[in-house]
C-alpha positions in Angstrom: 13.1 6.1 -32.9 9.9 5.7 -30.8 11.9 5.0 -27.7 13.8 8.3 -28.2 10.5 10.2 -28.8 9.0 8.8 -25.6 12.2 9.6 -23.7 12.1 13.2 -24.9 8.4 13.5 -24.3 8.5 12.4 -20.7 11.6 14.4 -19.9 10.6 16.9 -17.1 7.2 15.3 -16.6 5.7 13.7 -13.5 5.6 10.1 -14.5 4.0 7.0 -13.0 3.9 7.8 -9.2 1.9 6.0 -6.5 -1.2 8.1 -6.9 -1.2 7.3 -10.7 -0.9 3.6 -9.8 -3.9 3.9 -7.4 -6.0 5.7 -10.0 -5.0 3.2 -12.6 -6.1 0.3 -10.4 -9.4 2.1 -9.6 -9.9 2.6 -13.3 -9.8 -1.1 -14.0 -11.9 -1.9 -10.9 -14.6 0.5 -12.2 -14.4 -1.0 -15.6 -15.0 -4.5 -14.2 -17.9 -3.2 -12.2 -19.4 -1.5 -15.3 -20.1 -5.0 -16.7 -23.1 -5.3 -14.4 -25.1 -3.1 -16.8 -28.0 -0.8 -16.2 -27.5 2.7 -14.6 -24.8 1.3 -12.3 -22.8 0.2 -15.4 -23.1 3.5 -17.1 -22.0 5.4 -13.9 -19.0 3.0 -13.6 -18.1 3.5 -17.2 -18.2 7.3 -16.8 -16.1 7.0 -13.6 -13.5 4.8 -15.3 -13.3 7.4 -18.2 -12.8 10.3 -15.7 -10.2 8.3 -13.8 -8.3 7.3 -17.0 -8.2 11.0 -18.1 -7.0 12.1 -14.6 -4.3 9.4 -14.6 -3.0 10.4 -18.0 -3.1 14.1 -17.0 -1.2 13.3 -13.8 1.5 11.2 -15.7 2.0 13.9 -18.3 1.9 16.9 -15.9 4.9 19.2 -16.0 4.3 20.7 -12.6 6.5 18.2 -10.9 6.8 20.0 -7.6 3.0 20.2 -7.1 2.6 16.5 -8.0 5.4 15.6 -5.6 3.7 17.5 -2.8 0.4 15.7 -3.5 2.2 12.4 -3.6 4.0 13.1 -0.3 0.6 14.0 1.4 -0.9 10.7 0.0 2.1 8.7 1.3 1.8 10.3 4.7 -2.0 9.5 4.8 -1.5 5.9 3.9 1.6 5.3 6.0 -0.3 3.3 8.7 -2.0 1.0 6.2 1.1 0.4 4.2 3.1 -0.5 7.4 0.4 -2.8 8.6 0.6 -4.8 5.3 4.4 -4.7 5.3 4.5 -6.1 8.9 1.9 -8.7 8.0 4.0 -9.8 5.0 7.1 -9.9 7.3 5.4 -12.0 9.9 4.2 -14.4 7.3 7.7 -14.8 5.9 9.1 -15.4 9.4 6.4 -17.8 10.6 8.6 -20.9 10.5 11.5 -19.5 12.5 9.6 -17.3 15.0 6.4 -17.2 17.0 4.7 -13.8 17.5 3.1 -12.7 20.7 1.2 -9.6 21.7 1.8 -8.1 25.1 -1.5 -8.2 27.1 -0.7 -4.9 28.8 0.6 -2.6 26.0 -0.2 -4.6 22.9 3.4 -4.5 21.6 4.2 -7.2 19.1 7.0 -9.5 20.3 9.0 -12.1 18.3 10.3 -15.3 20.0 12.3 -18.1 18.3 10.2 -21.3 17.8 11.0 -24.6 19.4 11.8 -23.3 22.9 8.8 -24.9 24.7 6.9 -23.0 27.3 8.8 -19.8 28.2 8.5 -16.6 30.1 8.3 -13.6 27.8 9.3 -10.1 29.0 7.9 -7.2 27.1 10.7 -4.9 26.0 8.4 -1.8 26.1 6.5 -2.1 29.5 8.4 -4.9 31.3 5.4 -7.1 31.7 6.1 -10.8 32.1 3.8 -13.5 30.7 4.2 -17.1 29.6 3.7 -18.5 26.1 4.4 -21.8 24.2 6.7 -21.5 21.3 
């Protein structure tokens, strides 16, 4: 019964998008910072309350097109940061099979199989040749 009520309530609403996730995390960070007390603690409590209200408003908003446009702008703005973390995670997961080099001329990231000894590496972007130990 509650499940059906929630399903009907959230029908046609925005839902939990990446901006709502960000504001939710910022809410909990400001709540943790509010434990320091004093004026700073009061300001952090007020900020966490405002962020919590904004997050709930965003999740329950029926203007899906406007929220989607905001989310698209947010995703475009954070693309570089997200790709940097994604590539870092990919490099970490492939660290046993491959060695990564950066071209000294154009700074392109190059991936070479491990265990080949000292080899000549040719950059696929600028054609620069340099040596490296795998």
